[in-house]
N, C-alpha and C positions, 0 to 999 in steps of 0.2 A: 161635676162641672169644672172645666179647666180655668184656672186663674189667668186673666189677661196680663200681658206684659206691659209695663208702663211705656208710654210712647217714646220716652227718651232712651229706653233700652231696646226698642224694636228696630232691628237693623234694616228693616224694609223702609223705614222713614228717612234713610240716609242715602246720599250725602245731604247734609244741611249746609246751606251757604247763606252768606249775607254779602251784599255789594253796595258800596257807596260810590256811585259814579263820579260825583263832584270831587271827591278826594282820592279817587282811584284806590280804594281800600277793598280787598277781597278777603273774606273769612270763610273757612271750610272745616267741618267736622265730618269724618268719613271712616268707614270700615274697610275701605279699599286701599291698596298701595298708593303711595304718594308719587306723583310724576313731576320731576323738577322742571320740565319744559312748560308745563301748565302754569306754574307760579312765576317763572321768568317772563313768560308771554303776558301774563296779567299786569306786570309792573313795567313792561317795556314802554318807552316813550321817546319820541324824537328829541325831546329836551333833556333826556337822561344820558349822561356820559359815564355813569357808573351803575352797574347792576350787580347786587350781591345776593348770593343764595346760601343759606345755612340748612343743612340736613342733619338732624339728630337721629342716630341709629342705635339699635339694640346691640350691645357688646356681649361677649361670651362669658364675662366674669364680673362679679361685683363683690368688692371687699374679699377677694380671694376665693369666692365660692362660684363654681361653674353655673351659669345661667342657662336655662332651657328656652325661656321666652319671657316677654313682658306682655301685660294686657292693661288696657286703659279704659276708664269709664268717666263720664261727665254728666252734668246737668246742663244741656244746651242753652236754655234761656239765660242762665247766669253767665255761662262761658262767653256767649256772644256779647253781652253787655261789657264784660271785662275786656275781651279782645278788642272791641270797638274803642273803648277808652284808651287802651295801650296804643293801638294803631293811630288814632287821632292825635295823641300826644306826640308820637314820633313824627308824624307829618308836620305838625305845627312847629316842633322844636328844630327839626333838621331840614325843613322845606323839601320834603320828599315828593317825588312825582308819582310814586306808587308803593303800596304795601300789600303783601299777601301773606297771610298766616293760615297754615293748614295743620290740623292735628288728627292723627289717626286714632281710632278707638278699637276696642277689641284686642285680639291677639296680634302682637307684632313680633315675628320671629327674628332671630339673630341676623344682623346685617341689613335689616330693613329699617326704613325711616319711620319714626313716630311723629316728628314735627318737621315742617318746612317753613322757612321764613325767607321771603324774597323782598328786597327793597331796591328802589332806584332813586337816583338824585342826579343833579347836574355834575357833581364832583364826587370822587371816591371817599374822601374823608367823612362826609356826612353819611354815606351809605354804610361804611364800616361801623361807625359809631352807632347808628340807628339800628342796624341789624343785631348787634350785641345787646343794646339796651332793650329791644323788643324781646329777645330771647330771655333775658334775665327777668323782665317784667312778667312774661308768660309763666316762667317757672315759679315766680314768687306769688303771683296773684290769680292765675287762671284756675278755675274750679275743675281741674282734671286730676284724677287719681290713678296711680298705677299699682299693679300687682306684679311683684317680681317672683318668678317661678324658677326654682333652682333644680339642678339635676338630681340633688339628693332628696327631692320631694318637698322641700320647704317652700312655703309661700308667704310673702309679706306684702301688705298693703302700705303704700307710702303716698304722701302728698308731695308734689314736686317741690314745694317750698321747704321741705325738710332738709334739703341739701344745698350747699353752695355750688359755685361754678366748678370747683375742684372735686365735687362729690362728697365733701365732708359734711357730717351732721352739723346743723346750726345750733 
C-alpha cells in the first residue's frame, strides 16, 4: 500500500490563495513560476500613485559555492496566518491601497523568483518602506524553509530567518 502524501505537500492542491477584499490583500503559495504582472494588477488602484514590486530570485552562488537550485517547502495554514498578520500590519502602518505576497514552493531554478511582493499607496515613500518591511518580516517570520542545492552535490536546509538582509548568519 502506497503512503499518501500530506495535503500540504501535494502539488495538485496548489496554488493556494487567500484574499481580503476589504483591505486588498492577496496571498499566494504556488509551485508555478511567479508572474509580476499578476501581483501589480492585484494592488493597482486609482488612488495609488506608487506601485512597488520586489522579486527575490535564485542566484548562482552562495558563500562562494556554486548553486544548482533552491527548493522551498512550507506548512500553509501557519504561513497564511503569518502572511496575513504581516500584510495587515503594513496596510495599517503605511495606509496601503494594496498588498500582494506570493511565494513559490518546490524547486526554483537559478534566475527565477521565489518571492514576489507588490504594494501600492498614494505616495512612493510609503510603498518603498512597506515593501522592504514586508520582505524582512516574511524572511523573519514566515514558516517557509529552503534547501540550497550546490553543484558539488551538497544540500543544506535553512530557515529564512537564519540570515539577515545581507545574507549573513544571525
